N, C-alpha and C positions, 0 to 999 in steps of 0.2 A: 448271295444276295439275302439279307435279311426278310424274314415273312413280312414284318411292319417297320416300316421306317419314318418317324416322326421327328420333322426338324423345324427347331425355331415356332415351335406353334404357339402361336396368340390369340387367344378369346377373349372377349369384353360382353358383358353385359349392360348395354344402355337403358339408364332409368333417367326417372325425374330427377334427381338428384345427383346425376354425374355418369359417366362411364366407370364401370367394375373391373378393372384387369385381372380377370381368375386365372387365366393363364398367361403366363407370361414370357414366352422363351423357351418353352419344354422342349428338349431332344432326347431321344433314345430311340435304342434298337431292340426289336423282336427275335430272337432265332426261333424256328420251329421245333416243337417238343420243350420248350423250357418256361419256365415258371419267373414273373416278373412282380414284383412285389412293388406296391407304391404306399406311400406311408406318410402320413402328416395328420396333425391336428384338424379339426372340422374348420371349413372355411379356408383349406390350403390349397385348394384347386386340384385334388384327386377326381374329383367325379365330374368335374369339368371338364377336366381332360379325357374320360374316358367317352363323355358324350360328345366331344367335340373329334372324334376319331368316327362317331357312330352318324354323326352330325344330326344330334336330338336334342340340342340345345333348347332353352326353352325362348319361348317367341323372342323375347327381348335379347338372347343372346345373339353370339355370330363370331364367326372367325375372322378374324381380322389381317391375319398372315402367317405366314409359314408352309409347311408341306407335310401331306400325310401319303405315302404311298403302303400300297397294301402289294405285296407281289409284283412289287414295279409299278402298277397301275397310281397314278396319282387320281386322291380323292377328291382335295379342296379343289371345290369348283366344277366336282364331277356332274353334280345336278342330281335330284332325286332320283330320276330313272337308273341311274348306275346304282345309286344308293342303297334301293329297294332290291336288287340284285345280291347286294352285299350283308346288308343288315337280317340277321337270323339265319341265312345261309352259310356265309363264309366269317362272319362275327358274329356272334351271340353275347346277350349280355344277361347277369342273371342280378335284377335290381333290388335294393337295400332292405326293402321291408315286404315279406313275404304273403304279410297280412294286408299289404293294401295293392300290390301288384297284381295279383289274382283279382278276375272280374269278380265279386259276389253274386251276379244274379245269373251266371250260367256255370255248367257243371264241369268238375275237372277234365273230363272227356272231351265236352266240345270246346275248350280252350286249346288243349293238346293237338285236336285234332286240325281246328283252324289254324293253327301255327304249322303242321305240315303240309297243309293244301295250300297254304298262300306261298309256301317257298319251294315245295315240290310237284311233279308230276303224277303222284300218288292217287289213286282214286279214294273214295270215299271209305270203302270196306281195307284198302291198304292202309291208309293214314289208321284207322282207328286199330289195325294189328301193331303199326309202327308203336302207337302211344300204347298202347299196353306193354311193349316190348319196352321202351323206354323207362316206363315207370316199375318194370322189373328188375330193370339195369340199377336203378338209383335205390332198389332196395322197399321198395313199396310192398306191402304185405296185400294181398287179395287183390292185386290192379284191376281185373274184370269188376270186382265191385266198388272199386274208389274211383272207375270211368265216371259213376253215374250219382258220386256224391258232389256236396258245394265247398267251398272253400271254408265255410264257418264250421262243416263237419271234421276237418281234419286239424291237427294239429300244428303249432308252428313248425316242429321240425318235418312235419311229414309234407305239408305248405313247401317249404324250403326244397325239401326232394322234388318235389312238382315241378318247382320253378328251375332246377337243374335239369329238369328230364326236356322240359320246355326249350331249353338251350341248347340242349344236346341233341336233340331231332332228329335236327339235318347233318349232324356231322359236321358242325364250324371247325376252320383251321385254328381260329381263338377264340377264348371264353372269356370275357371279361367279367369278372365275380364283384360286382360293388358290394363290400360290408356283406358279406352271405351269412356271416354268422351271429350278426350285432344282436337280433333280436332273439336271440336263442339261450337255453341256459348252458353250462359248462361241458355238461356232459352230451348233450345234443349237437353243440359246437364241435365237440372231438370227432364223433360221428359224420359230421356232414365234411369235414377239413379230409378225415381218412378216406369218405367214400370220392371225394374230387381228385384226390390225389393218385387213388387207384384207377379211376377211370381215363385221367390225363394219361397214367403209361399206358393204358391200352389201347388208347386211341392213338395218341403221339401228338394231340393237339397243343399249340402254346396257352399259357394262360395269362392274364392280367389281374394281379390279385391286387385289389385297393382295400386297405384298411388303415386303423388305426393303432389296431392290435400287434404288439412286436412278435408275441409269441407263434402269431399264426403266419408271420414272415417266416423265424426262423424254422419252420415247421414244413412248411409249402414252397419256400421260393429260392430260387438261383442265384437271381439279381437284386437289388433294391434300387429303389429311386425313392429320397425323401425331399418334400417338399414342405416350401412353407412362404406364405403369401402369395401362391400362384408361381412360384418359380422351384427350380431343382436347385435345392443346395448342397447334396452331396448324392452321388452315384455310383453303384461297385459290387462286388461279389456280396454275398450275404454274410459269408466271414468276416471279408475287409470292413464292412459297415457294421458287425457287430465289435468285432475286437479291435479294429483299428481305426474308430470314427475321427473325422480330421475336421467337423463342422461343428461348430458351438451348440447349434441346434440338436446334431444328431447324439453330441453328449449328453446334452439334459434329457432327452426322451431315455438315452443309455440308464443315467440315473436314476431317474424316474420308475425304472422294473424292480418290482421284489424279486430278490434271486435266494437261494439257499444258504447265503452266507450271512444277506440284510436282516437275518429273522433278529426281532428287537431292536432294531434301530430305525431311525426315521427317515423315509423317504427324500429323495431330494428334489422337489416339483420344482417345474421353470417356472421363476416368477414373473409377475404382469400379465397382461392380457396379450392377446392377438390385436394386431395392427390393423388400421379400418383401412380397406381397399378403395375408398374413397379419396383417401389422403394419404397416398402412399409417401413414406420419407424419399429423401435424396439419396441415401447412402442406401446400405446393408436392412433389410425389412426385418431383421433379427437383432437389429443394433441396441434399440432401447430396451431389450429383454435380457442382453447379455451382458455377464459380467465382466466379460475382457474386453470388451470394446473400446478401441481405441480411436482418436479423433477420426482417421480417415474412414473408419465404420460409420462413422455418420454423416459424412458427405460425400461419398463415392463407392458404389459398390463393387463387390470384388468380382471378377471372372472366373468362370469356373475352368480348374486348372488342373493338371493330372497330379496325382502326391503319389502314386506308384502305379504300376500295370494293372488294369480294369478297377481303379479306382480315383475318381475324380472328386473334387471340391469347391465349390465356391465361398473362401474366407480369408480374410488377410492376415488371418493368424497364421497360416500356411506360407503366405509368400513372404510375411517377416521372417519364418524361420528358416524359409531357402536363403533369403539373403544375409542373415547372420551365419549360415553355415556356408555362405561363397559358392552355392547352387546358382544363385539367381542374383542378376548381375541388373540393376537399374540405372536411368539416367539418373544423374543429381538435381531431385527435384524435391518439391513439397510431399508428394508421395511417397519419396522413399524416406524423408524424416520421419515421416508420421507410421509408417511400416516399421520403424526399428524405435519408436517411443511410444509407450502405452499411455494412455491417457492419463 
């Protein structure tokens, strides 16, 4: 049994302008000790998926359907009392911006001890020892001194290490890292990723790495989910996603990455702009930006299908290819005609 099982998760934000379907039918499994990457541009639903798992969506947000099982226990509808035993204790999160995630009015030590006392039965003295131990684990120099400092006295990289220490203090089974290196320079990014990688192997926990940086995914993740407009458009092993992408959005992401062989050539950005989640198109949400879109892409969204072992994608191009190869037979209909005739 997977440590975390998410099935058809749907979460929406109800605003004055209408319903924003931020997470629209997301499903995945997370095995113990594995690192799952969730990739996509801003507004794709990455963070909303993570916040749905922990049920910490903003007041306008609500889970409207689906299932989230942690160790076989259903979390959707479980109630706040149950979630308080899960958050921080069993599933922890590192928020996007360490500059604002820490309270500027309290010392580092106070905030670390508060998290430990809230989720464990340790005494104040034991909580202080644990806080110092965690700071040492994440390679914060002179941890006893840092305990008495305020966030503004630390560098961005040091604050991020404190956030990691806080998230790991209760030895969670799952760590959700929401853009953990966004605000850091390249050198510090590499140090933080190396630190997370070593701690993950040492503790054997599972990680959900939320990022838009494909370099981070290649370095850290075992499996990858590519999201667009709140939906999963492709998922598979890291090697499959990088070397054998099967969704046009994923292919676009790969073409936009600079490589050693692309020196002196122009990168190929994905044209157009992200769709308005308040006015979702009838068909594939990526169709307006897709150079290979067919008529059916505009009118109907493709269901996610297995393209090979441990690799799924939701793209009509795969269905078209399978039909042409005789690997898939469809009933004679407008759907079949359109999947075999490009726009």
